[in-house]
LUMVOKE-571568 format. One line per 3 residues: number of its first residue (from 1); for each residue x negated, y, z of C-alpha. Coordinates in Angstrom, 3 decimals, padded with zeros to 6 digits. Layout:
NUM> X Y Z; ...;
***
This chain:
1> 012.539 012.262 -003.107; 011.678 013.406 -000.056; 012.673 016.349 002.544;
4> 009.284 016.588 005.142; 011.393 019.102 007.100; 013.696 016.918 008.578;
7> 011.357 014.584 010.027; 008.729 018.004 011.129; 012.004 019.935 012.605;
10> 012.781 017.918 015.616; 009.117 017.041 016.479; 007.307 020.501 015.737;
13> 006.977 021.706 019.346; 005.215 018.040 020.362; 002.877 017.713 016.766;
16> 002.016 022.137 017.577; 000.944 021.401 020.975; -001.093 018.260 020.009;
19> -002.908 020.600 016.972; -003.468 023.251 019.657; -005.262 020.838 021.927;
22> -007.404 019.703 019.412; -008.125 023.605 018.725; -008.563 024.268 022.155;
25> -011.094 021.037 023.123; -013.175 021.693 019.670; -013.652 018.399 018.814;
28> -012.432 018.091 015.620; -014.307 015.046 013.415; -014.036 011.673 015.576;
31> -014.048 011.867 019.206; -011.293 011.142 021.499; -008.359 011.785 019.729;
34> -009.390 009.670 016.629; -010.285 006.874 019.212; -006.463 006.817 021.200;
37> -005.342 006.592 017.424; -007.594 004.003 016.100; -006.418 001.705 019.368;
40> -002.521 002.525 019.399; -002.913 002.027 015.562; -004.834 -001.546 015.822;
43> -001.988 -002.665 019.007; 000.621 -001.853 016.663; -000.515 -004.059 014.148;
46> -002.025 -006.384 016.222; -005.526 -006.299 015.692; -008.411 -005.975 017.753;
49> -009.675 -002.458 015.996; -008.719 000.295 013.590; -011.307 002.373 012.164;
52> -009.847 005.642 011.062; -011.443 006.738 007.813; -010.624 009.936 005.628;
55> -007.832 008.289 003.024; -006.086 005.320 001.913; -008.911 004.739 -000.959;
58> -011.513 005.224 001.765; -010.154 002.333 003.457; -009.796 -000.050 000.509;
61> -013.960 000.671 000.121; -014.886 000.507 003.476; -013.101 -002.788 003.723;
64> -014.400 -004.605 001.180; -017.730 -002.951 001.316; -017.952 -003.771 005.443;
67> -017.148 -007.985 004.629; -019.878 -007.247 001.905; -018.039 -008.163 -001.470;
70> -019.746 -006.973 -004.404; -023.077 -005.484 -004.994; -023.924 -001.480 -003.932;
73> -026.717 -001.489 -006.431; -024.499 -002.889 -009.187; -023.991 000.913 -010.436;
76> -027.353 001.930 -010.712; -029.378 -001.833 -011.817; -027.213 -001.947 -014.815;
79> -026.520 -006.031 -013.966; -023.302 -007.561 -013.748; -021.853 -008.132 -010.269;
82> -021.742 -011.366 -009.049; -018.662 -010.798 -007.250; -015.127 -010.699 -008.323;
85> -012.092 -009.425 -006.611; -008.592 -010.983 -007.518; -005.778 -008.586 -007.285;
88> -002.306 -007.242 -008.952; -002.395 -004.949 -012.331; 000.962 -003.877 -010.716;
91> -000.482 -001.219 -008.294; -001.928 002.292 -007.517; -005.171 002.827 -009.226;
94> -007.332 002.779 -006.038; -007.003 -000.914 -005.646; -008.659 -001.687 -008.378;
97> -011.189 000.909 -008.389; -012.055 000.581 -004.789; -013.166 -003.028 -005.859;
100> -015.490 -001.635 -009.029; -016.906 001.214 -006.322; -018.122 -001.250 -003.790;
103> -020.040 -003.325 -007.014; -017.179 -005.957 -007.376; -015.354 -006.613 -010.941;
106> -011.431 -006.646 -010.383; -009.639 -009.834 -012.360; -006.181 -009.695 -012.397;
109> -003.175 -011.839 -011.761; 000.403 -011.631 -012.840; 003.105 -010.727 -010.142;
112> 005.986 -012.200 -008.800; 008.666 -010.254 -010.662; 011.371 -010.551 -008.065;
115> 009.000 -008.877 -005.297; 006.641 -007.286 -007.587; 003.903 -008.910 -005.285;
118> 000.863 -010.284 -006.583; 001.563 -013.786 -007.683; 000.072 -016.872 -005.541;
121> 000.459 -019.090 -008.472; -001.279 -017.210 -010.800; -003.827 -016.474 -008.489;
124> -004.402 -020.096 -008.086; -004.779 -020.595 -011.770; -007.332 -018.085 -011.674;
127> -009.223 -020.042 -008.733; -008.981 -023.032 -011.030; -010.519 -021.873 -014.047;
130> -014.435 -021.139 -014.503; -014.144 -017.511 -013.344; -012.619 -018.884 -009.547;
133> -016.415 -019.531 -008.604; -017.520 -016.244 -009.049; -014.299 -014.978 -006.561;
136> -015.223 -013.660 -003.156; -011.812 -012.281 -002.149; -008.526 -012.035 -002.767;
139> -006.724 -008.100 -002.618; -002.414 -008.716 -002.249; -001.049 -005.401 -002.366;
142> 002.225 -005.125 000.197; 003.986 -003.152 -002.459; 006.789 -000.614 -001.586;
145> 006.601 -001.758 002.053; 007.207 -005.728 001.503; 004.013 -007.862 002.836;
148> 003.003 -010.351 -000.169; 003.260 -013.953 000.367; 000.673 -014.595 002.894;
151> 001.667 -018.062 003.908; 000.463 -018.910 000.118; -002.652 -016.933 000.421;
154> -003.711 -018.846 003.271; -003.333 -021.939 001.592; -005.144 -021.151 -000.871;
157> -008.265 -020.680 001.212; -007.939 -024.095 002.050; -011.453 -025.275 001.013;
160> -012.585 -022.329 000.179; -014.027 -021.053 003.647; -015.863 -017.833 002.002;
163> -012.852 -016.735 000.847; -011.686 -013.692 002.089; -008.360 -011.875 001.966;
166> -008.074 -008.401 001.810; -004.396 -006.364 002.506; -004.045 -003.356 000.817;
169> -000.991 -002.180 002.806; -001.185 001.204 002.049; 002.236 001.388 001.990;
172> 003.488 -001.134 004.712; 002.758 000.049 008.273; 005.094 -002.023 010.146;
175> 005.923 -004.169 007.764; 005.530 -008.025 008.966; 005.353 -011.404 007.516;
178> 007.017 -014.306 009.249; 006.556 -012.018 012.382; 003.170 -011.092 012.286;
181> 002.567 -007.068 011.098; 000.814 -006.084 008.219; -003.313 -004.927 009.124;
184> -003.231 -008.902 011.114; -002.458 -011.095 008.232; -005.982 -010.887 006.355;
187> -009.448 -010.621 007.675; -008.884 -006.578 006.977; -006.915 -004.352 005.989;
190> -006.676 -001.032 004.684; -003.825 001.461 005.480; -002.904 005.237 003.358;
193> -001.124 007.995 006.047; -001.058 010.021 002.261; 002.099 012.666 003.676;
196> 004.334 010.579 001.429; 003.836 007.134 003.321; 006.287 005.937 005.860;
199> 003.279 007.309 008.660; 002.642 010.125 007.129; -000.350 012.753 008.405;
202> -000.150 016.097 007.289; -003.600 015.502 005.008; -005.434 012.848 003.715;
205> -006.110 010.089 006.157; -007.060 006.545 006.066; -007.492 003.007 008.628;
208> -008.951 -000.066 008.666; -007.875 -002.934 010.532; -009.816 -006.254 011.559;
211> -010.279 -008.304 014.560; -013.812 -009.521 013.087; -016.070 -007.576 015.108;
214> -019.074 -007.556 012.354; -016.694 -006.216 010.045; -015.782 -003.630 012.505;
217> -018.898 -002.802 013.345; -020.172 -002.347 009.768; -017.217 -000.323 008.900;
220> -017.686 002.158 011.608; -021.461 002.443 010.387; -020.550 002.890 006.616;
223> -018.116 006.091 007.648; -020.600 007.947 008.491; -023.414 007.175 006.098;
226> -024.874 003.891 007.550; -025.784 005.393 010.398; -025.231 003.765 014.291;
229> -027.211 005.939 016.155; -027.096 009.641 014.767; -029.532 010.229 011.581;
232> -031.045 006.637 011.624; -029.481 005.604 008.326; -029.708 001.833 008.298;
235> -028.108 001.531 004.541; -026.289 004.075 002.143; -022.737 004.655 003.603;
238> -020.736 007.293 002.419; -018.573 010.331 004.488; -015.256 008.887 005.517;
241> -014.259 010.154 008.921; -010.805 010.916 010.453; -010.495 014.456 011.356;
244> -008.978 014.853 014.933; -006.036 017.304 013.952; -004.371 014.181 011.565;
247> -005.552 011.635 014.455; -003.269 013.945 016.816; -000.470 014.016 014.329;
250> -000.431 010.826 013.283; -000.497 008.729 016.818; 002.138 011.155 017.840;
253> 004.557 009.815 014.619; 003.479 006.409 015.489; 005.610 006.189 018.262;
256> 008.580 006.837 016.459; 007.478 004.499 013.627; 010.110 001.302 014.642;
259> 012.898 003.847 014.632; 011.888 005.227 011.037; 011.068 002.136 009.794;
262> 015.109 000.593 011.147; 016.661 003.635 009.434; 014.516 003.118 006.128;
265> 016.091 -000.544 006.219; 019.685 000.944 007.103; 019.392 003.499 004.101;
268> 018.209 000.526 001.879; 021.686 -001.159 003.084; 023.823 001.573 002.143;
271> 022.126 001.904 -001.226; 022.834 -001.897 -001.733; 026.216 -001.880 -000.592;
274> 027.117 001.740 -002.385; 025.797 -000.089 -006.521; 027.780 -003.146 -005.156;
277> 031.084 -001.390 -004.957; 030.230 000.914 -008.259; 030.223 -002.878 -010.191;
280> 026.682 -001.433 -011.400; 024.443 -004.820 -009.642; 024.440 -008.601 -010.298;
283> 024.779 -010.142 -007.035; 022.417 -013.315 -008.175; 018.569 -013.916 -007.532;
286> 017.787 -014.046 -011.041; 019.519 -011.102 -012.206; 017.685 -008.664 -015.371;
289> 018.504 -005.766 -016.457; 020.787 -007.356 -019.102; 023.571 -007.536 -016.403;
292> 022.585 -004.665 -015.296; 020.796 -002.971 -012.318; 018.562 -004.823 -010.449;
295> 018.551 -004.515 -007.024; 015.437 -004.694 -004.894; 014.607 -008.507 -003.037;
298> 013.863 -009.105 000.110; 011.619 -012.000 000.630; 013.836 -014.023 003.702;
301> 010.030 -014.302 005.496; 009.749 -010.685 005.305; 010.197 -007.445 007.332;
304> 010.681 -004.924 004.811; 010.320 -001.264 005.787; 011.097 000.060 002.392;
307> 008.397 002.527 001.595; 010.102 003.099 -001.585; 013.517 001.424 -002.588;
310> 012.961 000.419 -006.137; 015.208 -000.862 -008.589; 015.111 -002.294 -011.959;
313> 017.049 -000.059 -014.582; 018.212 -000.643 -018.379; 017.164 002.413 -020.674;
316> 015.168 003.238 -017.204; 013.708 006.758 -018.557; 017.278 007.750 -019.950;
319> 018.439 007.386 -016.832; 015.201 009.087 -014.537; 016.129 012.351 -017.072;
322> 019.598 012.263 -016.430; 018.746 012.190 -012.949; 016.723 015.138 -013.246;
325> 018.933 016.890 -014.675; 021.209 016.903 -011.786; 018.732 017.939 -009.516;
328> 018.353 014.371 -008.097; 014.490 013.210 -007.397; 013.127 009.640 -008.901;
331> 009.647 008.440 -009.570; 008.347 005.791 -011.670; 006.118 003.515 -009.671;
334> 003.981 002.889 -012.102; 004.536 003.400 -015.168; 000.967 001.738 -016.597;
337> -000.491 -001.278 -015.278; -003.791 -001.044 -014.383; -004.918 -003.673 -017.135;
340> -003.528 -001.099 -019.533; -005.797 001.952 -018.130; -007.682 003.772 -020.065;
343> -010.531 003.793 -017.519; -010.411 000.190 -017.007; -010.503 -000.700 -020.829;
346> -014.159 -002.153 -020.537; -012.753 -005.090 -018.479; -011.178 -006.573 -021.724;
349> -007.665 -006.661 -020.948; -004.847 -006.113 -023.640; -000.750 -005.818 -023.463;
352> 000.806 -009.353 -023.026; -001.615 -010.177 -020.677; 000.389 -009.418 -017.514;
355> 003.851 -009.662 -019.169; 005.918 -009.636 -015.374; 003.790 -006.485 -014.661;
358> 004.342 -005.120 -018.061; 008.110 -005.680 -018.042; 008.463 -003.833 -014.297;
361> 006.015 -000.858 -015.411; 009.022 -000.679 -018.198; 012.176 -000.431 -015.961;
364> 010.949 000.187 -012.226; 012.782 003.630 -010.705; 012.300 004.332 -007.265;
367> 015.402 006.470 -005.764; 015.421 009.268 -002.547; 013.983 006.880 000.439;
370> 013.304 008.432 003.508; 014.784 007.931 006.964; 016.813 011.052 007.206;
373> 018.396 010.792 004.028; 022.514 011.149 004.309; 025.279 009.096 003.216;
376> 026.435 011.321 000.842; 023.250 011.907 -000.261; 023.564 008.512 -001.397;
379> 026.813 008.780 -002.645; 025.601 011.671 -005.070; 022.244 009.046 -006.277;
382> 024.377 006.473 -006.925; 027.738 008.007 -008.528; 025.793 009.608 -010.955;
385> 023.890 006.220 -011.908; 027.473 005.231 -012.355; 028.118 008.171 -014.548;
388> 025.436 007.844 -016.789; 026.216 004.279 -017.395; 029.746 004.981 -017.798;
***
């Protein structure tokens, strides 16, 4: 699925020099290297502020908590949290667990079957329902590196100035919607720099972006146990600080990211070309797995960065097994929708509640995708798939 060595090799000397500088400085947590990366990342996202933290999961929680979504005492008060946050059931677990950690209740709405992103139509239906009065925020996920429909989500805010938009941009650094980068579309955004991401640290790391000064001030306090002055705790926060070595690595990689993201788009276009040439994919926008493989759809308003290249595949599980037998990596993002996860059964959802998300979970397959992927490797992948269906 990934070969980290291909990206590291040409940057090795530059990265090791930066790590050595951090070691020589003896400033390991936060500090000037973190501040420099925060400023560079915020500028890349067209946001006023960047707040580095320990992971993408913590970034989601920080964004929600800093925006005063949820009730931090809910976990100990045994009362129903007053706030609800609408999000997608087709995402990584953190999209929902961070809402619960903030003391709010996740409310799911189904996805758009073409983009896999949260459907504004289903969100609008929820907002018109009785539960809509308790909804304080919408948390769309920019899944696989394509931004959710922020034109529609901003329209939903009309008449609801208190309704916040929080971007789960964990997979989308460098993506854009109508020319505006992910990280600047909502009131706040959360990024992950887990090593498999398109902008990848050498461990866990995350970032919150926002242009709201109050939200920025509170997020910085919350990431250091609620302190604005050392050892003076204004509220109960958490330890979620970004270390300087990760910031140094990320600041270097950020300079190369536009080129890498374009290479991902080029790789995606090459996959499309190979699948169509092999007669495996329909060109119809309304295609289903009854027609063969369904290729990724890019909304014309979006600049997709293809963090993942995800097809819909007939007999997906058997195909994946065949690829594994031939030494070809693949992954399922995600095999169980969030509303059917055992840990979230208390939310009261059941199979059939979100048919588009459930169908996607049964059909999606992510193929090898990274900037350094070679033409002949893509040909090997597509030929293996062609052989399987033949």
